[in-house]
C-alpha positions in Angstrom: -77.4 25.1 -40.5 -79.7 26.9 -38.1 -81.9 25.6 -35.3 -83.6 23.0 -37.4 -84.9 19.6 -36.3 -82.8 16.8 -37.9 -84.6 14.1 -39.9 -83.9 10.4 -40.3 -82.9 9.0 -43.7 -84.7 5.8 -44.5 -85.2 4.0 -47.8 -83.7 6.8 -49.8 -85.9 9.5 -48.2 -85.7 12.1 -45.5 -88.4 11.4 -42.9 -89.5 13.0 -39.7 -88.9 11.1 -36.5 -91.9 10.0 -34.4 -90.1 11.4 -31.4 -91.5 14.0 -29.0 -88.1 14.4 -27.3 -85.2 16.4 -28.7 -81.6 17.1 -27.8 -80.0 20.4 -28.5 -76.9 20.2 -30.8 -74.5 22.9 -29.5 -71.5 24.5 -31.0 -69.0 23.9 -28.1 -66.9 26.9 -29.0 -69.7 29.4 -28.2 -72.5 27.5 -26.6 -75.0 28.3 -29.4 -77.7 25.8 -30.4 -77.2 24.9 -34.0 -79.8 22.1 -34.4 -82.1 19.7 -32.6 -81.7 16.0 -32.9 -84.7 13.7 -32.2 -84.4 11.1 -29.5 -86.0 8.5 -31.8 -88.6 5.9 -31.1 -89.0 2.1 -31.5 -91.2 2.9 -34.5 -88.4 4.9 -36.2 -85.9 2.0 -35.7 -88.4 -0.6 -37.0 -89.0 1.5 -40.1 -85.2 1.6 -40.9 -84.9 -2.1 -40.2 -87.8 -2.9 -42.5 -86.2 -0.8 -45.3 -82.8 -2.4 -44.9 -84.3 -5.9 -44.8 -86.3 -5.3 -47.9 -83.2 -3.9 -49.8 -80.9 -6.7 -48.7 -81.6 -9.3 -51.4 -81.6 -6.7 -54.1 -78.2 -5.4 -52.9 -76.8 -8.9 -52.1 -77.5 -10.0 -55.8 -76.1 -6.8 -57.3 -72.8 -7.8 -59.1 -69.7 -7.0 -57.2 -68.4 -4.6 -59.8 -71.6 -2.6 -59.7 -71.3 -2.3 -55.9 -67.8 -1.0 -56.4 -68.9 1.7 -58.9 -71.5 3.0 -56.3 -68.8 3.1 -53.6 -66.4 4.9 -55.9 -69.1 7.5 -56.7 -69.6 8.0 -53.0 -65.9 8.4 -52.5 -65.6 11.0 -55.3 -68.6 12.9 -53.8 -66.9 13.1 -50.4 -63.7 14.4 -52.0 -65.7 17.1 -53.9 -67.3 18.2 -50.6 -64.2 17.7 -48.5 -63.9 21.2 -47.1 -67.5 21.7 -46.2 -67.6 18.3 -44.5 -64.6 19.2 -42.4 -66.1 22.5 -41.4 -69.4 20.9 -40.3 -67.5 18.4 -38.2 -65.6 21.2 -36.5 -68.7 23.3 -36.0 -70.5 20.7 -33.9 -67.6 18.9 -32.3 -65.1 21.7 -31.7 -61.9 20.1 -33.0 -59.6 22.1 -35.2 -60.1 22.3 -38.9 -56.8 20.4 -39.4 -58.1 17.6 -37.2 -61.4 17.5 -39.0 -59.6 17.3 -42.3 -57.5 14.5 -41.0 -60.6 12.7 -39.8 -62.2 12.9 -43.3 -59.0 11.8 -45.0 -59.2 8.6 -42.8 -62.9 8.3 -43.7 -62.2 8.4 -47.4 -59.4 5.9 -47.0 -61.9 3.5 -45.4 -64.3 3.9 -48.4 -61.4 3.3 -50.8 -60.5 0.1 -49.0 -64.1 -1.0 -49.2 -64.1 -0.6 -53.0 -61.4 -3.3 -53.3 -63.1 -5.9 -51.2 -65.8 -7.4 -53.5 -63.3 -8.3 -56.2 -60.2 -9.2 -54.1 -61.3 -10.7 -50.8 -64.6 -12.5 -51.1 -63.5 -16.1 -51.8 -60.9 -18.8 -52.5 -60.9 -22.4 -53.8 -58.8 -25.5 -54.1 -59.0 -28.1 -56.8 -58.5 -31.8 -56.2 -58.7 -31.9 -52.4 -59.5 -35.5 -53.1 -59.8 -37.6 -56.3 -62.1 -35.5 -58.5 -63.3 -33.4 -55.7 -63.0 -29.6 -55.6 -63.6 -27.4 -52.5 -64.1 -23.7 -52.2 -65.0 -21.1 -49.7 -67.4 -18.3 -50.6 -67.8 -15.3 -48.3 -71.4 -14.3 -48.2 -73.2 -11.3 -46.7 -75.6 -11.9 -43.9 -78.2 -9.2 -43.8 -78.9 -6.0 -41.9 -76.1 -4.6 -39.7 -76.0 -1.3 -37.7 -73.6 0.8 -35.7 -73.8 3.0 -32.6 -71.4 5.8 -33.1 -69.5 8.0 -30.6 -69.3 11.8 -30.6 -65.5 12.2 -30.8 -65.0 11.1 -34.4 -68.5 11.4 -35.9 -67.3 10.9 -39.5 -64.4 8.5 -39.2 -65.6 5.9 -36.7 -68.8 5.0 -38.6 -66.6 4.6 -41.7 -64.7 1.8 -40.0 -67.8 -0.2 -40.4 -70.5 0.8 -43.0 -68.3 0.8 -46.1 -67.1 -2.7 -45.4 -70.6 -3.8 -44.6 -72.2 -2.6 -47.9 -69.1 -3.5 -50.0 -69.6 -7.2 -48.9 -73.3 -7.0 -49.8 -75.0 -6.2 -46.5 -77.4 -3.3 -45.8 -76.8 -0.9 -43.0 -78.3 1.5 -40.4 -76.3 4.2 -38.6 -77.3 5.5 -35.2 -75.1 8.6 -35.0 -74.1 10.3 -31.7 -77.0 12.5 -30.5 -74.3 15.0 -29.5 -72.7 15.4 -32.9 -75.3 14.2 -35.5 -75.0 16.9 -38.1 -71.7 15.4 -39.5 -73.6 12.3 -40.5 -76.6 14.2 -41.8 -74.4 16.0 -44.2 -72.9 12.7 -45.4 -76.4 11.4 -46.1 -77.3 14.5 -48.0 -74.4 13.6 -50.3 -75.6 10.0 -50.4 -79.0 11.3 -51.4 -77.6 13.6 -54.1 -75.7 10.9 -55.9 -78.8 8.7 -56.0 -77.3 5.8 -54.0 -79.6 2.7 -54.2 -82.5 3.1 -51.7 -82.5 1.2 -48.4 -78.9 0.1 -48.6 -77.7 2.6 -46.0 -80.1 4.3 -43.5 -79.8 6.9 -40.7 -81.8 6.9 -37.5 -81.4 9.4 -34.7 -82.0 8.5 -31.1 -80.8 7.0 -27.8 -81.4 3.9 -25.8 -84.9 3.1 -27.2 -83.5 3.1 -30.8 -80.5 1.0 -29.9 -82.5 -1.5 -27.9 -84.9 -1.9 -30.8 -82.1 -2.5 -33.3 -80.5 -5.1 -31.0 -83.7 -6.9 -30.2 -85.1 -7.1 -33.7 -85.0 -10.6 -35.3 -84.2 -8.9 -38.6 -80.8 -7.5 -37.6 -77.6 -9.6 -37.7 -75.1 -7.7 -35.7 -73.6 -4.3 -34.8 -70.5 -2.3 -34.1 -70.2 0.0 -31.0 -67.5 2.5 -30.1 -67.9 4.4 -26.8 -67.4 3.9 -23.0 -66.6 0.4 -21.7 -69.5 0.7 -19.2 -72.1 1.1 -22.0 -70.1 -1.3 -24.3 -70.2 -4.1 -21.8 -74.0 -3.7 -21.3 -74.5 -3.9 -25.1 -72.1 -6.8 -25.4 -74.2 -8.8 -22.9 -77.4 -7.8 -24.6 -75.9 -8.9 -28.0 -75.3 -12.3 -26.6 -78.8 -12.5 -25.3 -80.2 -11.8 -28.7 -77.7 -13.8 -30.7 -76.0 -10.9 -32.5 -72.5 -10.5 -33.9 -70.9 -7.6 -32.2 -67.8 -5.5 -32.1 -67.5 -3.4 -28.9 -64.6 -1.0 -28.8 -64.6 0.6 -25.4 -62.6 3.0 -23.2 -58.8 3.3 -22.9 -56.0 4.4 -20.7 -53.0 4.5 -23.1 -49.6 4.6 -21.5 -46.8 6.4 -23.3 -43.3 5.4 -22.2 -40.2 7.6 -22.9 -36.8 6.0 -22.4 -33.5 7.9 -21.6 -32.3 7.3 -25.1 -35.3 8.9 -26.8 -34.8 11.7 -29.3 -36.6 14.4 -27.3 -36.5 16.9 -30.2 -38.8 14.5 -32.1 -40.5 13.0 -29.1 -42.0 16.2 -27.6 -44.1 17.2 -30.7 -45.4 13.6 -30.9 -46.4 13.7 -27.2 -48.2 17.1 -27.6 -50.2 15.6 -30.5 -50.9 12.4 -28.6 -52.2 14.0 -25.4 -53.7 17.2 -26.7 -54.9 16.3 -30.2 -58.7 16.4 -30.5 -58.5 18.0 -27.0 -57.6 14.6 -25.6 -61.0 13.2 -26.6 -60.0 10.0 -28.4 -59.6 6.4 -27.5 -56.0 6.4 -28.8 -55.0 9.6 -26.9 -52.1 9.4 -24.5 -53.4 8.7 -21.1 -50.4 8.5 -18.8 -46.7 9.5 -19.5 -44.2 7.1 -18.0 -40.8 8.8 -17.8 -38.0 6.2 -17.3 -35.0 7.1 -15.2 -32.9 10.1 -16.0 -35.2 11.3 -18.8 -37.7 12.5 -16.2 -36.5 16.0 -15.6 -35.6 17.1 -19.1 -38.8 15.5 -20.5 -41.0 17.2 -18.0 -39.4 20.7 -18.5 -39.6 20.5 -22.3 -43.1 19.1 -22.3 -44.2 21.9 -20.0 -42.6 24.5 -22.2 -44.3 23.1 -25.4 -47.7 22.8 -23.7 -47.7 26.4 -22.6 -47.4 27.5 -26.3 -50.5 25.7 -27.5 -53.0 28.2 -29.0 -56.5 27.4 -27.7 -59.6 28.8 -29.4 -62.4 28.2 -31.9 -61.6 25.2 -34.1 -62.8 27.1 -37.2 -59.9 29.6 -36.7 -56.9 28.4 -38.7 -54.6 29.6 -35.9 -56.2 27.4 -33.3 -54.1 24.4 -32.2 -56.6 23.0 -29.7 -60.4 23.5 -29.6 -62.9 23.2 -26.8 -64.2 20.1 -25.2 -67.2 18.8 -27.2 -69.7 19.3 -24.4 -70.3 21.0 -21.1 -70.7 17.6 -19.5 -67.3 16.6 -20.9 -65.7 19.7 -19.5 -67.2 19.1 -16.1 -65.9 15.5 -16.1 -62.4 16.6 -16.9 -62.5 19.3 -14.1 -63.6 16.6 -11.7 -60.6 14.5 -12.6 -58.3 17.5 -12.0 -59.9 18.0 -8.5 -59.4 14.3 -7.8 -55.8 14.4 -8.8 -55.1 17.2 -6.5 -57.1 15.5 -3.7 -55.0 12.3 -4.1 -51.7 14.2 -3.9 -50.6 14.9 -7.4 -49.1 18.3 -8.2 -50.8 20.3 -11.0 -47.7 22.0 -12.6 -49.7 23.3 -15.6 -53.3 24.4 -14.8 -55.6 24.8 -17.8 -58.7 25.8 -15.8 -60.2 29.2 -16.2 -58.4 29.9 -19.4 -58.6 33.4 -20.7 -60.2 33.7 -24.2 -62.0 36.2 -26.4 -65.5 37.3 -25.1 -67.3 35.6 -28.0 -66.0 32.3 -26.7 -66.9 32.9 -23.1 -69.7 30.4 -23.2 -67.7 27.7 -24.9 -66.4 24.6 -23.2 -62.7 25.5 -23.1 -59.8 24.5 -20.9 -56.1 24.7 -21.6 -53.5 22.0 -21.6 -52.8 20.7 -18.1 -50.0 18.6 -16.6 -49.8 16.6 -13.3 -46.5 15.8 -11.7 -45.9 13.5 -8.7 -48.4 11.0 -10.0 -48.4 7.4 -8.7 -49.9 4.4 -10.5 -52.7 3.9 -7.9 -54.2 7.4 -8.4 -57.5 7.8 -10.2 -56.0 10.0 -12.9 -53.5 7.2 -13.6 -56.2 4.5 -13.9 -59.3 6.0 -15.4 -59.8 7.6 -18.8 -59.9 11.4 -18.4 -60.9 12.1 -22.0 -59.5 15.6 -21.9 -56.2 17.6 -22.3 -54.5 16.4 -19.2 -51.1 14.7 -18.9 -50.3 12.7 -15.7 -46.5 12.0 -15.4 -45.3 9.0 -13.5 -41.5 8.6 -12.9 -40.4 5.0 -13.2 -37.0 3.4 -12.6 -36.9 1.0 -15.6 -38.6 -0.3 -18.7 -39.6 -3.4 -16.7 -41.4 -1.2 -14.1 -43.2 0.7 -16.9 -44.4 -2.6 -18.5 -45.6 -3.8 -15.2 -47.7 -0.7 -14.6 -49.1 -0.9 -18.1 -50.2 -4.5 -17.9 -51.9 -3.9 -14.5 -54.3 -1.5 -16.2 -57.8 -2.9 -17.0 -57.6 -1.3 -20.4 -55.6 -2.5 -23.4 -56.3 -0.2 -26.4 -52.9 1.3 -27.2 -49.4 2.0 -25.9 -46.3 3.6 -27.3 -42.6 3.8 -26.5 -40.1 6.4 -27.5 -36.6 4.9 -27.7 -33.5 4.6 -30.0 -33.0 1.0 -28.9 -34.2 -1.9 -31.0 -34.1 -4.2 -28.0 -36.3 -1.8 -25.9 -38.7 -1.5 -28.7 -38.9 -5.3 -29.3 -39.4 -6.0 -25.6 -42.1 -3.4 -25.4 -44.1 -4.7 -28.4 -43.7 -8.3 -27.2 -44.6 -7.8 -23.5 -47.2 -5.0 -23.4 -50.8 -6.2 -23.4 -52.4 -3.7 -25.7 -53.9 -4.1 -29.1 -52.1 -1.2 -30.9 -48.4 -0.6 -30.2 -46.5 2.5 -31.3 -42.7 2.6 -31.6 -41.8 6.3 -31.7 -45.4 6.9 -32.7 -47.6 9.0 -30.4 -50.9 7.9 -31.7 -50.8 4.2 -32.8 -53.8 4.5 -35.2 -53.9 1.6 -37.8 -54.7 2.6 -41.4 -57.9 1.3 -42.9 -56.4 -2.0 -44.3 -55.2 -3.1 -40.8 -57.5 -4.1 -37.9 -58.2 -1.6 -35.1 -57.1 -3.9 -32.4 -57.8 -3.7 -28.6 -57.5 -5.9 -25.6 -58.9 -6.4 -22.1 -61.7 -4.0 -21.2 -61.0 -1.9 -24.3 -62.6 -4.5 -26.6 -65.3 -7.2 -26.5 -66.0 -9.5 -29.4 -64.0 -11.8 -31.7 -63.4 -9.7 -34.8 -62.0 -6.2 -34.7 -63.0 -3.3 -37.0 -61.2 -2.5 -40.3 -59.1 -4.7 -42.5 -59.6 -8.4 -43.1 -61.1 -8.7 -39.6 -63.8 -6.3 -40.6 -64.5 -8.3 -43.8 -64.8 -11.5 -41.8 -67.2 -9.8 -39.4 -69.7 -8.8 -42.1 -69.6 -12.2 -43.9 -70.1 -15.9 -43.4 -67.9 -18.6 -44.9 -69.9 -21.0 -47.0 -67.9 -24.1 -47.9 -68.9 -25.8 -51.2 -67.5 -29.3 -51.9 -68.1 -30.5 -55.4 -67.8 -33.8 -57.4 -69.2 -34.4 -60.8 -70.0 -38.0 -62.1 
C-alpha cells in the first residue's frame, strides 16, 4: 500500500470521506509515510449511523443459523488471508511478525466464539413457574453499536466487540485508530470480497468529531472504548449524558510479583515477554517488577542478562524480537519517563536510548530494553503507565508489602505472581484488587470466552468485553410470562 488516502466503508461500499484534514500513517520502523487517513466529519459518521440503522431490522430478523454462516465465512476468509493480515499489522504498527500472528490468532478466536452465540446463549425458559404459567427470558439485540479502537492492537481489540455485536443481531460501526487504520481497512476489504450483507458492519475514519457524533446520535445504543483512562473517563461521562451503554477499558499499571520460591528458569522468559512484548505497548504489559526478599539480586542479574540479548529491529524481519515504538510521540513519551525516573533518584542499569541499528532504520522510532533499579513506590515510573520497554524494579520485604503497594495503585487491570507456593498464589488472587490475575503467567490475557476484566481506573462500566459479559452488553433481557386459557 502506497501513499493513498484511505476510504470509509459504509453500507457495503467504499466511500470517500468528506474530510479536508488527513493524518499520515507512518511505518514506525523507517519513518516512511504509507497512507493518509481522513480525520472524518460529522457527515461521515451520520452516513454510517444511517446505514447501520436501516440495516438493523433486516439483520435482527435474519435467522440465527444464517447469521452464524456469515460469521463462519468471515472466519474462513481471515484464515485464508492470515499471513497478509499479519504483515500489514506489523507494517503500520511495528510489532514483530510473531506478535501480529498472535494478535490475529486471538482475533479469529473471537470470531469463532461469536459463531456459537446465537444458538447457545440467547435465551432460557422455565415451565410452570405458577399453576399453568410459563416464563422465559429472550435476549434481544438493541440496535446500532460502535467502537473506538486503540493503536496498539488494531486487529484484536475491535474483535473483542464487533463479532459479539453482530452475532447477537446488532449492527456495528468501527472507528479505527487514526494511527494504525490500515489493518482494519484490509479486514473490510475481506468483508467486501465475501459479500457480507450491506450495512451490518461499517468503517469510519476520524477523530473527536466522529466520536462525538456517534455518541450524541439518538440512533446509536452504546459503544466500547479501549485507550487511555484520561480519554476513557471523558467518554464515560459523555455516555451517561446521552444515555448510552458503554464499556471503557482504560490505562494500566500492572505489577508483577516474584517470590523467593519462584522457578527463575521459567520466570525470566515470562517476564521478558510481559515487559518487552509488543515493545511494552499493551494494557496487560508488566508495569512494575516487585522482587520479594532474597530473590531480588539473582532476579535482577538474570533479567539484565536476558534483556541485553533481545534483538531489536524491523518487525518484518523474522530475526527481530522487539520492534520500534508505534509512533514518534510514543517514543518521546517513554524517553520523558526515563528522564523522570533518573531525576527522581532511580538508577538506570540498562539504558535502551540511542540504540545502534542499521542505517535504513535510522528514522524509525526505536529504543532498546531498559531497566531501572532503586525504584520506590512513590516514583512516577512506579505509578504511571509508561507504555514502552522499561522495567522498574522495586525491592520489597514480603508478599504483604507487595500486595499493599499494588492495591494503592489507582489502576487495576492485571497483576501476576510467580511462586511455587499454593498459599502465596491463593492469597494473591484473593487480596489483589485487579481484574485479571496471573499465577506464573506473565501476561494474564483472558481467552475470548472469558471476560476481559478490569478494576478501579482501568475500567468504567458494568459489563466487560468478551465472554458472557459481552453477550449481555449487546442484548436486552425480555421476560415473557404466558398463560393460556
